[in-house]
N, C-alpha and C positions, 0 to 999 in steps of 0.2 A: 504494500500500500504506500501511497505517497500523498503529499499535499501540493496543490497546484496554485500558482499565483499568476494572474493576468491583469492588465490595465489598459486603458486608452484604446478600447475597441472602436469607439466612435461609430456605433451602429446608426445607419441612416438609410432611407429609401434610395438615396443617390449613390449608395455604395453596395449594390447587391452582391458582388463577389465577396466582400467582407462579411456581410450578413450570412450568406450560405456557409462560408468557412467557419464562422463562430457557431452556427447551429450544428454543423457537423462535429465540431469540437465538443459541444455539450452532449451530443448524442453518441459520441464515441469515446475519446480518451478520458474525458472528465468522468464518465461513468465508472471508470476503474480506480478512481481516486477516493481517498478518505474524505477530503474536503477541497473546496474550490474557493479561493479568495479573489474577488474582483475589486481592484484598488482604484476605483473611480473612472469616470468617463466611459462607462459602458455604452452610453448613447452620445451621439453628436450633440443632441439637445433633448432634454426631457422637460416638458412643459407642465407636468402634473400627473398624478396617478390616475386621473380620469381620462387620459389620452386613449381614444377609441381606435387609433390607427391599426392597420394590419400588422405593421412592424411591432408595435407595443404588444399586441395580443399574441403574436407568434413567439416573441422572446419570452414573455411571461409564461406561456405554455411550455416552452422548452426548459426553462428553469424549474418550473413546477414538476415536470417529468423527472428531472435530475434529482431534486430533493426527495421525490417519491421513491426513488431507487435507494435511498439511504445515504446519499452524498450530502454532506453539510455544505451549504453555500452561504458565504459571508460577503457583503457588499459595502464598500465605502463610497461616499459621495465624492464626485470630482467637481471641477469647475464648470463642466458642461451639464451635469445632471444633479446639481445640489438640491433640487426639489424632490428627489426620490423620497417617498414617505412610507408610513406604516401600511397603507393599503397595498402598495407594491409588495412589501414584505409578506403580508398575509396571502396574497394571491400567488406568490411564487414559493413560499416556504423558506425564503432566505432570511438571514439576520442582517440588519443594518448596523454598521459599526461606527464608532466615533471617529473623528479625524485622526486621532492617535490611538492605535490599538496594539497591545503587546501580546505576543504568543510565545509559548515555551515548548513547542513541539520538537521531538527528536533531539532533546538536549540543548536546543538553542534558545536564546533570549532575543527575540526578534521584534523590532518595532515596525509596524505597517502604517504607511501613510499614502495619500494620493501624491503629495509632494508640492502642491501649489503654495502652501503656507510657508515653505522653505525658501521660496524665491523672493526674499525680502528686499533685494535691490530694486525690484520692480514696484516702486512705491505707488504708482497709479493703480496697478492691479490690486495691491494689498488694501488700498482704501475701498475699492469696489467690493473686494471679498468681505471685508469687515461689515460693510453696509448690507450686502446681499444675504449674509448668514444670520442677521439679526432676526429673532423669532417673530417679531411684529411684521417686519418686512416680508418674511417668507409667508406668513399667514395671509397678508394682503395679496401677495403675488399669486398664490395658488387658488385664491378665490375670485380672481378676475375671470371674465369670459374666456373660454378656450381659444377662440380665434384671436383675441387680443394677446394672450400669452404666446401664441405661435408667432405673431408679428413681432413681439418684443424679443423673442429668442432669435429670430432672423436678424433683427437689428443689432443685437448684442454680438452675434457672430461676425457680422460685417465690420462693426466698430473694432472688435478684437483683432481681426485680420489686418485692418488698416493700421492699428496702433502697433502691432507686433512687427510689421514690415519696416517701421521706423526706429525700432529699438535695437541696441547692440546685443549681440548673441549672448554675451555673458550676463546681461541684466536678466534674461529670462531663464537662467540656470539657477540652481540652488546656491545659497550663501553658505560658505564653509562654517562660519560661526553659528549660524542657525542650526546646521546639522549637528555640530558638536554639542550645542546646548540641549537640543531635544533628545539626543542619545544619552547624555548625562542625566537628564531629568528622569528617564525611564530605566537607567542602568542597562541599556541595550548593547549587545555586542554586534548586532547586525541591524541595519536599517534597509528596508525594502520599500521602494516607492516608484511611481510612474511620473506622469505629467510632462516631463521635459523632452520625451521622445528621443532620449540619448542612451540607449541600452549599453550598460557597461558594469564592471565591478571595480569599485574604488577601495583600495586598502587604506585604512586609517589607523596605522599602528597595529595594534592587536584586534582592531575592529574592522568592519567592512560596510560599505554602502553599495547596495545592488539596485541598479536602475532598470526597470522593466521597459521593454520596447513597445511601441505603439503598433497596432494592426493596420498596415497599409500595403506595402509591397510584400511584407512578411507578416506572418502571425507568430507572436512570441509567447512563450510559456516558461515560467520558472518552476522547477520541481524541487521539493524538499523531501528527502527520505533518509534512510540510515547512512547513506553515502554523503549527505550534505546537500548543498544547493547546486543546481545545474540549470542554466538558462539555454533554451533551444529556440530555433526559429525555423519556420517552414515557408517557402516562397508561395505567395498567393496569386500574384499577378505578374 
C-alpha cells in the first residue's frame, strides 16, 4: 500500500485531455492506494458547491466511487478552488483539510500545504488571499447568483494572468524564510506543496521540500511508502 499526493490538476471543460487523464487516475492507480491527498487547485475555478456542470458532477462521482472503495481522500483548498465546502465533502466522501496539515505516515513528519501562502514576496496576491479567505467574504461570495460567480471567476483568472505576466519569476516562488518558519512551527522534516508548478526536491539541511508538479503536458504523482517519497510523471499531451 502507499499514499499518493497530487496538486494543481486545474480541471476545466477547456482541458478535456487532463480531465480524462485524472478520471483514469482515480479509476485506476488511486484505487490501489491507502489514501489520496489533493493539495489544492483540483479545479481551474470552483464557483461553489452548487455548481451543476457536467464536469463538477462527473468529478464528484469519480471521487465518491474512490472513497466507496475504501480509499481515504483528503483535499486542501488552493487559490483556484478556495470555495470548496462541506457539501462537496459530503457528496464525495472526502475530508477537507486546513491550509497547514501535518501527517506522520510511514515514519515521516510531513507538512502538507497548497503553497500559495508561502509566496510572501508577492504582496499583491497575499493581500487578495487574506481578503478572499475571510469567513464573511466567503459567505457572501458563495451566496451570490451562480452566473455572477462564474463571471467573477472568469474575471479573476484574466486579472491573475495579466498580473503574473508582469511579475518577476522569483516573486511568484516561495520565500525561503516563510518555508523555514512554517516547518519550524510544525517541527516538520518534510514539506510537500504545489502551487508554483516547479516540481523538484529541495534539500534543506536534514530536511526537505518537495514541490508537486502541475497537470499539463505531464501528470504528476508523489508516492509515499516504506521506501520513502518518489515523484513520477506521465506524459499526457
